[in-house]
N, CA, C and O atoms as a MOPAC input file, in Angstrom:
PM7 MOZYME 1SCF
protein

 N    -49.37400 1   -58.37200 1     9.35400 1
 C    -49.23800 1   -58.69700 1     7.96900 1
 C    -50.42900 1   -59.83600 1     7.24200 1
 O    -50.65300 1   -60.99700 1     7.58600 1
 N    -50.96900 1   -59.15700 1     6.30400 1
 C    -52.18100 1   -59.87500 1     5.41000 1
 C    -51.39900 1   -61.00700 1     4.57900 1
 O    -50.54400 1   -60.62700 1     3.77900 1
 N    -51.63400 1   -62.26900 1     4.72000 1
 C    -51.23600 1   -63.29700 1     3.74900 1
 C    -52.19100 1   -63.27900 1     2.49200 1
 O    -53.37500 1   -62.96300 1     2.60300 1
 N    -51.61100 1   -63.63500 1     1.28600 1
 C    -52.57000 1   -64.08300 1     0.36800 1
 C    -52.37400 1   -65.35300 1    -0.15500 1
 O    -51.35800 1   -66.02900 1     0.00900 1
 N    -53.65500 1   -65.76400 1    -0.97800 1
 C    -53.55100 1   -66.99800 1    -1.40500 1
 C    -52.27900 1   -67.35200 1    -2.42200 1
 O    -52.02900 1   -68.49700 1    -2.79800 1
 N    -51.67800 1   -66.41300 1    -2.72400 1
 C    -50.36500 1   -66.33700 1    -3.54500 1
 C    -49.23100 1   -66.84100 1    -2.85600 1
 O    -48.33800 1   -67.52600 1    -3.35500 1
 N    -49.32000 1   -66.45700 1    -1.66800 1
 C    -48.14200 1   -66.86500 1    -0.67600 1
 C    -48.17900 1   -68.13000 1    -0.12400 1
 O    -47.30300 1   -68.56700 1     0.62100 1
 N    -49.36700 1   -68.85100 1    -0.53700 1
 C    -49.55100 1   -70.09600 1     0.32700 1
 C    -48.60800 1   -71.09700 1    -0.31800 1
 O    -48.41500 1   -71.16300 1    -1.53200 1
 N    -47.86800 1   -72.09900 1     0.87200 1
 C    -47.02100 1   -72.95600 1     0.41500 1
 C    -47.76900 1   -74.41300 1    -0.20600 1
 O    -48.98200 1   -74.53100 1    -0.02600 1
 N    -47.14800 1   -75.31800 1    -0.80900 1
 C    -47.92600 1   -76.29400 1    -1.25400 1
 C    -48.04300 1   -77.32000 1    -0.06900 1
 O    -47.16300 1   -77.63900 1     0.73000 1
 N    -49.33800 1   -77.75800 1    -0.14900 1
 C    -49.92900 1   -78.62300 1     0.84200 1
 C    -50.29400 1   -78.00400 1     2.31900 1
 O    -50.62400 1   -78.64600 1     3.31600 1
 N    -50.12500 1   -76.37500 1     2.17100 1
 C    -50.77700 1   -75.82900 1     3.24100 1
 C    -52.46100 1   -75.73200 1     3.41500 1
 O    -53.19300 1   -76.06300 1     2.48200 1
 N    -52.85000 1   -75.37700 1     4.35200 1
 C    -54.30600 1   -75.38600 1     4.56800 1
 C    -54.53800 1   -73.90700 1     5.00800 1
 O    -53.76800 1   -73.34600 1     5.78700 1
 N    -55.60700 1   -73.31900 1     4.48800 1
 C    -55.71800 1   -71.79200 1     5.25000 1
 C    -57.35500 1   -71.49700 1     4.96200 1
 O    -57.94300 1   -71.98000 1     3.99400 1
 N    -57.88300 1   -70.77300 1     5.79200 1
 C    -59.13900 1   -70.14300 1     5.79600 1
 C    -59.39600 1   -68.93700 1     4.76600 1
 O    -58.54000 1   -68.06800 1     4.93000 1
 N    -60.08400 1   -68.70200 1     4.01000 1
 C    -60.34800 1   -67.51000 1     3.21000 1
 C    -60.80000 1   -66.49600 1     4.37100 1
 O    -61.65600 1   -66.76000 1     5.21400 1
 N    -60.05200 1   -65.23900 1     4.27100 1
 C    -60.73400 1   -64.30800 1     5.38300 1
 C    -61.38700 1   -63.11000 1     4.24800 1
 O    -62.52600 1   -62.68100 1     4.43700 1
 N    -60.73900 1   -62.73500 1     3.33300 1
 C    -61.43700 1   -61.53500 1     2.62800 1
 C    -60.80400 1   -61.58300 1     1.21500 1
 O    -59.72700 1   -62.08400 1     0.89300 1
 N    -61.88000 1   -60.83600 1     0.31400 1
 C    -61.02900 1   -60.83200 1    -1.10500 1
 C    -61.76300 1   -59.43000 1    -1.64300 1
 O    -62.69200 1   -58.83300 1    -1.10000 1
 N    -61.11400 1   -59.11500 1    -2.78200 1
 C    -61.33800 1   -57.73500 1    -3.63200 1
 C    -62.32200 1   -58.38800 1    -4.37900 1
 O    -62.06000 1   -59.15400 1    -5.30700 1
 N    -63.85400 1   -58.00200 1    -3.86200 1
 C    -64.76300 1   -58.63000 1    -4.76800 1
 C    -64.77000 1   -58.01300 1    -6.37300 1
 O    -65.38000 1   -58.55900 1    -7.29300 1
 N    -64.00300 1   -56.82600 1    -6.50100 1
 C    -64.10600 1   -56.32600 1    -7.85500 1
 C    -63.02800 1   -57.12900 1    -8.83000 1
 O    -63.09600 1   -56.97900 1   -10.05000 1
 N    -62.10700 1   -57.92400 1    -8.27100 1
 C    -60.89800 1   -58.38800 1    -8.78700 1
 C    -61.07500 1   -60.03200 1    -9.04100 1
 O    -60.30700 1   -60.64700 1    -9.78100 1
 N    -62.18500 1   -60.66400 1    -8.33500 1
 C    -62.41400 1   -62.01600 1    -8.40000 1
 C    -63.60100 1   -62.33400 1    -9.32500 1
 O    -64.62400 1   -61.65000 1    -9.36800 1
 N    -63.33400 1   -63.60800 1   -10.17600 1
 C    -64.39200 1   -63.63700 1   -11.28500 1
 C    -65.39200 1   -64.30000 1   -10.57300 1
 O    -65.14000 1   -65.18100 1    -9.75200 1
 N    -66.71900 1   -63.84400 1   -10.90300 1
 C    -67.77700 1   -64.55700 1   -10.41100 1
 C    -67.89700 1   -66.14400 1   -10.30500 1
 O    -68.44000 1   -66.76200 1    -9.38900 1
 N    -67.28100 1   -66.66600 1   -11.42300 1
 C    -66.96800 1   -68.38500 1   -11.44200 1
 C    -66.61500 1   -69.01000 1   -10.19900 1
 O    -67.10900 1   -70.07600 1    -9.83200 1
 N    -65.60200 1   -68.23000 1    -9.42200 1
 C    -64.90800 1   -68.52900 1    -8.47700 1
 C    -65.70200 1   -68.33300 1    -7.11200 1
 O    -65.67500 1   -69.17000 1    -6.21000 1
 N    -66.25700 1   -67.39700 1    -7.06900 1
 C    -67.34600 1   -67.08000 1    -6.03800 1
 C    -68.44900 1   -68.17200 1    -5.99500 1
 O    -68.84700 1   -68.64600 1    -4.93100 1
 N    -68.97400 1   -68.58400 1    -7.34600 1
 C    -69.89300 1   -69.64800 1    -7.19100 1
 C    -69.32400 1   -70.96300 1    -6.97100 1
 O    -69.97800 1   -71.93900 1    -6.60400 1
 N    -68.17500 1   -70.95100 1    -7.19200 1
 C    -67.40700 1   -72.39900 1    -6.81900 1
 C    -67.10000 1   -72.63400 1    -5.44100 1
 O    -66.55700 1   -73.68100 1    -5.08700 1
 N    -67.45000 1   -71.62100 1    -4.55200 1
 C    -67.32600 1   -71.56000 1    -3.45200 1
 C    -66.02900 1   -70.87100 1    -2.85000 1
 O    -65.87700 1   -71.12300 1    -1.65500 1
 N    -65.28200 1   -70.24300 1    -3.28800 1
 C    -64.11300 1   -69.19700 1    -2.96800 1
 C    -64.85200 1   -68.18700 1    -2.09200 1
 O    -65.17700 1   -67.14400 1    -2.65900 1
 N    -65.14800 1   -68.31500 1    -0.89500 1
 C    -66.06500 1   -67.09400 1    -0.15500 1
 C    -65.09800 1   -67.35800 1     1.10800 1
 O    -64.37200 1   -68.32600 1     1.33600 1
 N    -65.36200 1   -65.99000 1     1.98100 1
 C    -64.72700 1   -66.09100 1     3.21000 1
 C    -65.28900 1   -66.77300 1     4.05500 1
 O    -66.50100 1   -66.66400 1     4.24500 1
 N    -64.17600 1   -68.00400 1     5.04600 1
 C    -64.83400 1   -68.86700 1     5.83000 1
 C    -64.61200 1   -70.10200 1     5.34400 1
 O    -64.91200 1   -71.07200 1     6.04100 1
 N    -63.99100 1   -70.29000 1     3.93500 1
 C    -64.25800 1   -71.68400 1     3.36000 1
 C    -62.65900 1   -71.94500 1     3.41400 1
 O    -61.80900 1   -71.06400 1     3.29200 1
 N    -62.42100 1   -73.27600 1     3.61400 1
 C    -60.89000 1   -73.80300 1     3.47100 1
 C    -60.18600 1   -73.99900 1     1.87100 1
 O    -60.63100 1   -74.35200 1     0.77800 1
 N    -59.30100 1   -73.71300 1     2.21500 1
 C    -58.24100 1   -73.83300 1     0.83500 1
 C    -57.03100 1   -74.52400 1     1.05000 1
 O    -56.26600 1   -74.32100 1     1.99200 1
 N    -56.86300 1   -75.46500 1     0.01200 1
 C    -55.44200 1   -76.18600 1     0.14800 1
 C    -54.72500 1   -75.90300 1    -1.14100 1
 O    -55.25800 1   -75.96100 1    -2.24900 1
 N    -53.37200 1   -75.56800 1    -0.88600 1
 C    -52.53800 1   -75.38000 1    -2.48600 1
 C    -52.23800 1   -76.87400 1    -2.75200 1
 O    -51.87100 1   -77.53400 1    -1.78000 1
 N    -52.34000 1   -77.43300 1    -3.84700 1
 C    -51.95200 1   -78.53800 1    -4.32200 1
 C    -50.80000 1   -78.76300 1    -5.03100 1
 O    -49.97500 1   -79.65800 1    -4.84600 1
 N    -50.79300 1   -77.58000 1    -6.15000 1
 C    -49.63000 1   -77.47200 1    -7.11700 1
 C    -49.63800 1   -76.21100 1    -7.54100 1
 O    -50.58600 1   -75.42500 1    -7.50300 1
 N    -48.27100 1   -75.98700 1    -8.05400 1
 C    -47.87500 1   -74.68400 1    -8.69400 1
 C    -47.48400 1   -75.35300 1   -10.08000 1
 O    -46.88600 1   -76.42200 1   -10.20100 1
 N    -47.97500 1   -74.45000 1   -11.20400 1
 C    -47.74600 1   -74.69200 1   -12.52800 1
 C    -45.88200 1   -74.27500 1   -12.44100 1
 O    -45.30500 1   -73.63800 1   -11.56100 1
 N    -45.29300 1   -74.92200 1   -13.72000 1
 C    -43.98300 1   -74.91100 1   -13.82100 1
 C    -43.44800 1   -73.23900 1   -13.61600 1
 O    -42.68200 1   -72.95900 1   -12.69300 1
 N    -43.84200 1   -72.41300 1   -14.37600 1
 C    -43.46600 1   -71.03400 1   -14.19100 1
 C    -44.38900 1   -70.13400 1   -13.03300 1
 O    -44.39600 1   -68.90300 1   -13.06200 1
 N    -45.00900 1   -70.77100 1   -12.21500 1
 C    -45.66200 1   -70.04300 1   -11.08200 1
 C    -46.74700 1   -69.69300 1   -11.18000 1
 O    -47.21600 1   -69.08400 1   -10.21800 1
 N    -47.57600 1   -69.92300 1   -12.34400 1
 C    -48.89000 1   -69.47400 1   -12.55900 1
 C    -49.49500 1   -70.27400 1   -13.78700 1
 O    -49.02000 1   -70.31600 1   -14.92100 1
 N    -50.87900 1   -71.02800 1   -13.22900 1
 C    -51.70600 1   -70.68400 1   -12.01900 1
 C    -51.42500 1   -71.74600 1   -11.00600 1
 O    -50.79300 1   -72.76600 1   -11.27800 1
 N    -51.91900 1   -71.46700 1    -9.81900 1
 C    -52.17800 1   -72.21700 1    -8.91800 1
 C    -53.19300 1   -73.44700 1    -8.83900 1
 O    -54.29100 1   -73.22700 1    -9.35100 1
 N    -53.01700 1   -74.56600 1    -8.34000 1
 C    -53.88700 1   -75.56700 1    -8.29800 1
 C    -54.53400 1   -75.80700 1    -7.13700 1
 O    -53.83900 1   -76.65800 1    -6.58100 1
 N    -55.42500 1   -75.56600 1    -6.46800 1
 C    -56.14400 1   -75.46000 1    -5.10600 1
 C    -57.32900 1   -76.30400 1    -5.00400 1
 O    -57.94800 1   -76.61800 1    -6.02000 1
 N    -57.66400 1   -76.66900 1    -3.90500 1
 C    -58.95600 1   -76.92600 1    -3.43700 1
 C    -59.64600 1   -76.02100 1    -2.52700 1
 O    -59.18500 1   -75.45300 1    -1.53700 1
 N    -61.00100 1   -75.96700 1    -3.08800 1
 C    -61.91500 1   -75.17600 1    -2.10700 1
 C    -63.15500 1   -76.00300 1    -2.34800 1
 O    -63.73200 1   -76.37600 1    -3.37000 1
 N    -63.40300 1   -76.18700 1    -0.83100 1
 C    -64.66700 1   -76.91800 1    -0.66100 1
 C    -64.78600 1   -78.39700 1    -1.69300 1
 O    -65.68800 1   -78.71400 1    -2.46900 1
 N    -63.84400 1   -78.92700 1    -1.44000 1
 C    -63.60000 1   -80.21800 1    -2.16700 1
 C    -63.68400 1   -80.30900 1    -3.87600 1
 O    -63.97400 1   -81.32600 1    -4.50700 1
 N    -63.38500 1   -79.10600 1    -4.39200 1
 C    -63.72300 1   -78.55000 1    -5.75700 1
 C    -61.95200 1   -78.15300 1    -6.01400 1
 O    -61.27200 1   -77.45300 1    -5.26400 1
 N    -61.55100 1   -78.74500 1    -7.12600 1
 C    -60.16600 1   -78.74800 1    -7.57800 1
 C    -60.51200 1   -77.60300 1    -8.53400 1
 O    -61.43300 1   -77.69700 1    -9.34500 1
 N    -59.66000 1   -76.40500 1    -8.39300 1
 C    -59.65700 1   -75.05700 1    -8.96100 1
 C    -58.25100 1   -74.74200 1    -9.39500 1
 O    -57.28800 1   -75.28600 1    -8.85300 1
 N    -58.13300 1   -73.92300 1   -10.30400 1
 C    -56.90900 1   -73.30800 1   -11.05500 1
 C    -56.99500 1   -72.02000 1   -10.90000 1
 O    -57.86800 1   -71.43800 1   -11.54400 1
 N    -56.24400 1   -71.36200 1   -10.14000 1
 C    -56.50300 1   -69.72900 1    -9.98400 1
 C    -55.35900 1   -69.13200 1   -10.48100 1
 O    -54.23500 1   -69.50200 1   -10.14100 1
 N    -55.57200 1   -68.21900 1   -11.27400 1
 C    -54.16100 1   -67.21800 1   -12.01800 1
 C    -53.52300 1   -66.47500 1   -10.73100 1
 O    -54.24200 1   -66.15500 1    -9.78600 1
 N    -52.43700 1   -66.27500 1   -10.74400 1
 C    -51.61800 1   -65.71400 1    -9.80100 1
 C    -51.98100 1   -64.35000 1    -9.42400 1
 O    -51.74000 1   -63.96300 1    -8.28000 1
 N    -52.61000 1   -63.48900 1   -10.39000 1
 C    -52.99300 1   -62.25300 1    -9.96500 1
 C    -54.17500 1   -62.17900 1    -9.40600 1
 O    -54.34700 1   -61.30200 1    -8.56000 1
 N    -55.22500 1   -63.05100 1    -9.73800 1
 C    -56.42500 1   -63.43800 1    -8.76700 1
 C    -55.87900 1   -63.65300 1    -7.41200 1
 O    -56.08600 1   -62.83100 1    -6.51900 1
 N    -55.13700 1   -64.80800 1    -7.21100 1
 C    -54.71800 1   -65.22000 1    -5.92100 1
 C    -54.26100 1   -64.00600 1    -4.96100 1
 O    -54.66700 1   -63.92300 1    -3.80200 1
 N    -53.57900 1   -63.28200 1    -5.41500 1
 C    -52.80000 1   -62.03300 1    -4.89500 1
 C    -53.98900 1   -61.16800 1    -4.05700 1
 O    -53.80000 1   -60.48100 1    -3.05200 1
 N    -55.22200 1   -61.39300 1    -4.73700 1
 C    -56.47200 1   -60.65600 1    -4.19100 1
 C    -57.34200 1   -61.30900 1    -2.90700 1
 O    -58.24700 1   -60.75300 1    -2.28400 1
 N    -56.78100 1   -62.68300 1    -2.69700 1
 C    -57.47300 1   -63.35700 1    -1.54700 1
 C    -56.72100 1   -63.31000 1    -0.37900 1
 O    -55.55700 1   -63.70300 1    -0.30500 1
 N    -57.25700 1   -62.91600 1     0.37800 1
 C    -56.53500 1   -62.89400 1     2.04400 1
 C    -57.03500 1   -64.06400 1     2.38600 1
 O    -58.19400 1   -64.46900 1     2.29200 1
 N    -55.71600 1   -64.78200 1     2.94700 1
 C    -55.94300 1   -65.91600 1     4.05400 1
 C    -55.53900 1   -66.05600 1     5.21800 1
 O    -54.77300 1   -65.14800 1     5.54200 1
 N    -55.74600 1   -66.90700 1     6.10100 1
 C    -55.27800 1   -67.33800 1     7.44800 1
 C    -54.77100 1   -68.74600 1     7.71800 1
 O    -55.63900 1   -69.61600 1     7.79700 1
 N    -53.75400 1   -69.03500 1     7.84100 1
 C    -53.21300 1   -70.34500 1     7.57400 1
 C    -53.69500 1   -71.01500 1     8.56200 1
 O    -53.69000 1   -70.32800 1     9.58300 1
 N    -54.17900 1   -72.22300 1     8.74000 1
 C    -54.64100 1   -73.09700 1     9.70400 1
 C    -53.66600 1   -74.62900 1     9.89100 1
 O    -53.79000 1   -75.39100 1    10.85100 1
 N    -52.88500 1   -74.79500 1     8.94800 1
 C    -52.35600 1   -76.17300 1     8.96700 1
 C    -51.02700 1   -76.20900 1     7.86500 1
 O    -50.99300 1   -75.99100 1     6.65400 1
 N    -49.99300 1   -76.57000 1     8.81100 1
 C    -48.64600 1   -76.36900 1     8.09300 1
 C    -48.62800 1   -77.74700 1     7.34300 1
 O    -49.42300 1   -78.61600 1     7.70000 1
 N    -47.71300 1   -77.98700 1     6.27400 1
 C    -47.64400 1   -79.39500 1     5.56300 1
 C    -46.96100 1   -80.28700 1     6.30800 1
 O    -46.80900 1   -81.44000 1     5.90500 1

């Protein structure tokens, strides 16, 4: 089963494994949302969208529908 960024729990750390390049905004790619980079979920908005994460020490808000297109591998539990 492939996990996505949308399934990450608060304070879990993961490594980005793959993503659908057609669905990811170029701005996220430029900010380091690339395969091999570490991502940590910091907070989820009250209605579940957007997700507030760190990628390469940058704080980024990612829409839930975009997060569903980013495949991850969990490396650390909270």
